[in-house]
C-alpha positions in Angstrom: 7.5 -16.0 -3.1 4.9 -13.5 -2.0 6.0 -13.0 1.6 7.3 -9.7 2.9 10.6 -11.4 3.7 11.0 -12.6 0.1 10.3 -9.1 -1.2 12.8 -7.5 1.2 15.5 -10.0 0.2 14.8 -9.2 -3.5 15.4 -5.5 -2.8 18.6 -6.2 -1.0 19.8 -8.7 -3.7 19.2 -6.0 -6.3 21.3 -3.5 -4.3 24.2 -6.0 -3.9 24.1 -6.7 -7.7 24.1 -3.0 -8.5 20.7 -3.1 -10.3 19.4 0.3 -9.4 16.2 0.2 -11.5 15.3 -3.2 -10.2 15.7 -2.1 -6.6 13.8 1.1 -7.2 10.9 -0.8 -8.8 10.4 -2.6 -5.5 9.9 0.6 -3.6 6.6 2.3 -3.1 6.0 5.5 -5.0 8.2 6.7 -7.8 11.7 6.1 -6.5 12.9 5.6 -10.1 12.3 9.3 -10.9 15.1 10.4 -8.6 18.0 11.9 -10.5 20.4 10.1 -8.3 19.0 6.6 -9.0 20.3 5.4 -12.3 21.7 2.1 -13.6 24.8 3.7 -15.2 25.5 5.8 -12.0 25.0 2.9 -9.6 27.2 0.6 -11.7 30.2 2.8 -10.9 29.2 3.8 -7.4 31.8 2.7 -4.7 31.0 1.4 -1.2 27.8 -0.2 -2.3 26.2 -2.9 -0.1 28.4 -6.0 -0.4 26.1 -8.4 1.4 22.7 -8.2 3.1 20.3 -10.7 4.7 16.8 -10.4 6.2 16.9 -11.6 9.8 13.2 -11.3 10.7 10.0 -9.7 9.6 6.9 -8.5 11.4 3.6 -7.5 9.9 0.2 -6.1 10.9 -2.7 -4.4 9.1 -1.0 -4.0 5.7 2.4 -2.8 7.0 5.5 -4.4 8.4 9.2 -4.2 9.2 12.1 -6.3 8.0 15.2 -6.4 10.2 18.2 -6.8 7.9 21.9 -7.2 8.5 24.0 -5.2 5.9 27.7 -5.1 5.1 28.7 -1.9 3.4 32.1 -0.4 2.9 33.6 -3.1 5.0 31.3 -2.4 8.0 28.2 -4.2 9.2 25.1 -2.6 10.5 21.5 -3.5 11.2 18.5 -1.5 9.9 14.8 -1.9 9.8 13.2 -1.7 6.3 9.6 -0.5 6.4 7.2 -2.6 4.3 3.8 -1.7 2.9 1.1 -3.8 1.2 -0.1 -2.3 -2.1 -3.0 -4.4 -3.5 -2.8 -8.1 -4.4 -0.6 -10.3 -6.7 -0.5 -13.9 -7.6 -3.5 -16.1 -8.6 -6.6 -14.0 -8.4 -4.7 -11.3 -6.5 -4.8 -13.5 -3.4 -1.4 -12.4 -2.0 -0.4 -9.0 -0.7 1.9 -7.0 -3.0 4.5 -6.1 -0.5 6.6 -3.0 -1.3 9.6 -1.5 0.4 8.6 1.7 2.2 10.0 4.9 0.6 11.7 5.7 4.0 14.1 2.8 3.4 16.0 4.9 0.9 18.5 7.4 1.9 17.9 11.1 1.1 20.8 13.2 -0.2 21.0 16.9 -0.5 23.5 18.2 -3.0 24.0 22.0 -2.8 26.4 23.3 -5.4 25.7 26.8 -6.8 27.0 26.9 -10.4 26.4 28.8 -13.7 23.2 28.3 -15.5 23.4 25.4 -17.9 26.3 23.6 -16.1 25.2 20.1 -15.2 26.3 18.2 -12.1 28.2 14.9 -12.4 28.0 12.1 -9.8 30.8 9.5 -10.0 31.6 10.6 -13.5 28.0 10.3 -14.7 25.9 13.5 -15.6 22.8 13.9 -13.5 19.5 14.8 -15.1 18.0 17.6 -13.0 16.1 20.9 -13.4 19.4 22.8 -13.2 18.8 24.3 -9.7 21.7 24.8 -7.4 20.2 22.3 -4.8 19.1 18.8 -5.4 17.3 16.8 -2.6 16.5 13.3 -3.8 16.3 9.6 -2.9 19.6 7.7 -3.3 20.7 4.1 -3.0 23.5 3.1 -0.5 27.0 4.0 -1.6 29.6 6.7 -2.0 29.0 9.7 -4.3 31.6 12.2 -5.5 30.3 15.2 -7.4 31.8 17.3 -10.1 30.5 19.6 -12.9 30.2 18.8 -16.6 32.3 21.7 -17.9 36.0 21.6 -18.6 36.5 25.2 -17.7 35.2 24.6 -14.1 35.9 22.2 -11.3 34.5 21.1 -8.0 36.9 19.8 -5.4 36.3 17.3 -2.7 32.5 17.4 -2.7 30.9 14.1 -1.9 28.9 12.1 0.6 28.1 8.5 1.6 24.6 7.1 2.0 23.2 4.2 4.1 19.8 2.7 4.0 17.3 4.9 5.7 19.9 7.7 6.3 20.5 11.2 5.1 23.6 12.9 3.7 24.6 16.3 2.5 27.2 17.4 0.0 28.0 21.1 -0.4 30.6 23.0 -2.4 31.4 25.7 -4.9 32.8 25.6 -8.4 35.9 27.4 -9.4 37.9 27.8 -12.6 39.9 24.8 -13.6 43.5 25.2 -14.9 42.1 25.3 -18.4 39.5 27.8 -17.3 42.1 30.1 -15.8 44.2 29.9 -18.9 41.2 30.8 -21.0 40.4 33.7 -18.7 44.0 35.0 -19.0 43.8 34.7 -22.7 40.6 36.6 -22.9 41.9 39.4 -20.7 45.1 39.6 -22.8 43.1 39.8 -26.0 40.8 42.5 -24.5 43.8 44.6 -23.3 45.5 44.2 -26.7 42.4 45.4 -28.5 42.1 48.4 -26.1 45.8 49.4 -26.8 45.2 49.0 -30.6 42.4 51.5 -30.5 44.4 54.2 -28.7 
């Protein structure tokens, strides 16, 4: 129950089940604060981990490694999850409280310049962020397609896939959607009509 192997398997099981907040709660630090880690987002994220198993663990002086076998997106790969001991749990705090090291999470950079106030959307779910053009944040394994939360704008083909312990970048630029182009033409026509009417 309190072994590093059991804790690593809990983390992997949460990922397989799509429970983002449960997985983040097992990671050291404040992984849950990432704008890209969200239960609603992860529930609709494709190419998540389908199966994962801890093969072995090593530990020494409050840290350790778990060698895990993962199946994601139809492919299998091995990865080492870092483990850290943070205090004690169980009766009288007698057992180390093993946590997944923050390095186990992927880091994704999303660089999409856009008008102020226009929110990013990941897999159809709006992302809570500070509104800057660039977001660099921890992310759980899976595929992420990005858009903007504005019917007059669109973002084409911007996405990235993440694996445990990896990094990914998604870049793109917004442009007017068909509705936005129609609205722009209407605004120009109205402006020209108003100019003609005053001459």
